[in-house]
C-alpha positions in Angstrom: -141.9 41.8 -185.6 -144.5 42.0 -182.8 -148.1 40.8 -183.7 -149.4 42.8 -180.9 -148.5 46.9 -181.8 -149.7 50.6 -180.4 -152.7 51.1 -181.9 -154.2 48.2 -182.6 -157.6 47.0 -180.6 -157.3 44.1 -178.7 -159.4 41.7 -177.2 -158.7 40.2 -173.4 -159.3 36.1 -173.5 -158.5 35.8 -168.8 -158.6 37.4 -166.5 -161.2 40.0 -164.9 -161.3 42.0 -167.6 -162.8 38.7 -170.5 -164.6 39.3 -173.0 -163.9 42.8 -173.4 -162.1 45.4 -176.0 -159.7 48.2 -176.1 -156.5 50.1 -177.8 -153.1 49.2 -177.1 -151.3 52.1 -175.3 -148.0 50.7 -175.1 -146.5 47.5 -175.8 -143.3 46.5 -173.0 -141.5 43.3 -175.5 -139.0 42.7 -172.5 -141.9 41.9 -169.7 -144.5 40.2 -172.8 -146.9 42.5 -171.3 -148.8 45.6 -172.9 -151.6 48.5 -171.4 -154.8 48.9 -173.2 -156.8 51.7 -172.6 -159.7 51.4 -169.9 -158.5 47.4 -169.2 -157.4 46.2 -166.0 -158.0 49.2 -164.2 -156.2 50.3 -160.4 -157.2 52.9 -158.0 -153.3 54.8 -157.1 -152.9 56.8 -154.4 -151.1 59.8 -156.1 -148.6 62.5 -154.2 -149.9 66.1 -155.1 -147.5 67.4 -157.2 -146.8 71.4 -159.2 -148.9 70.1 -161.9 -151.5 67.4 -160.6 -153.8 67.8 -157.7 -153.1 64.7 -154.8 -156.2 61.6 -154.2 -157.0 58.9 -155.5 -156.3 58.3 -159.2 -158.4 55.0 -161.5 -154.7 53.8 -164.2 -154.6 51.1 -166.7 -151.8 48.6 -165.2 -149.7 46.2 -168.0 -151.6 42.6 -168.5 -149.7 39.8 -170.6 -149.4 39.8 -173.8 -150.2 35.9 -174.1 -154.5 37.8 -172.7 -154.7 39.3 -175.3 -155.9 38.5 -179.1 -156.3 40.9 -182.0 -159.5 42.2 -182.7 -160.6 41.2 -186.7 -162.8 43.4 -188.2 -165.9 41.7 -187.0 -164.4 42.8 -183.3 -163.5 38.4 -182.5 -160.3 37.8 -181.4 -157.8 36.4 -184.5 -154.1 34.5 -184.1 -152.2 37.2 -186.1 -149.8 35.9 -188.8 -146.5 36.6 -190.8 -146.6 36.6 -194.8 -143.6 37.9 -196.8 -144.4 39.8 -199.6 -143.3 39.4 -203.1 -141.3 43.1 -202.4 -139.7 41.6 -199.8 -141.2 43.4 -197.2 -143.6 41.8 -193.9 -147.0 42.7 -192.7 -149.6 40.8 -190.4 -152.4 38.5 -191.6 -155.6 37.6 -189.6 -155.6 34.3 -189.6 -159.1 34.0 -189.4 -160.1 35.9 -191.8 -156.9 36.0 -193.6 -157.0 40.4 -193.8 -153.5 42.2 -193.7 -154.1 43.7 -190.1 -152.9 47.4 -190.5 -150.1 49.0 -188.7 
């Protein structure tokens, strides 16, 4: 079970965007990286296509999972644990508060 999933609110722990929060757009588990909305923005040159105009665009670059932490209910970073319910299903749990993480 992955500790960080698409749709999670995360806090950046290291790098140029340290302390900022954003929503996970995509997780790449084989590369241990994730795309976070509004974090690690880079400029890329775009060739003109039928649907898009040419020019320089801003887009998100991936961030290593070790530099991200799930945001707890109050917005502070927390570690994630896994608990098995009585019916055998696994759920993610915030170590800081003990709350179950939706997802």
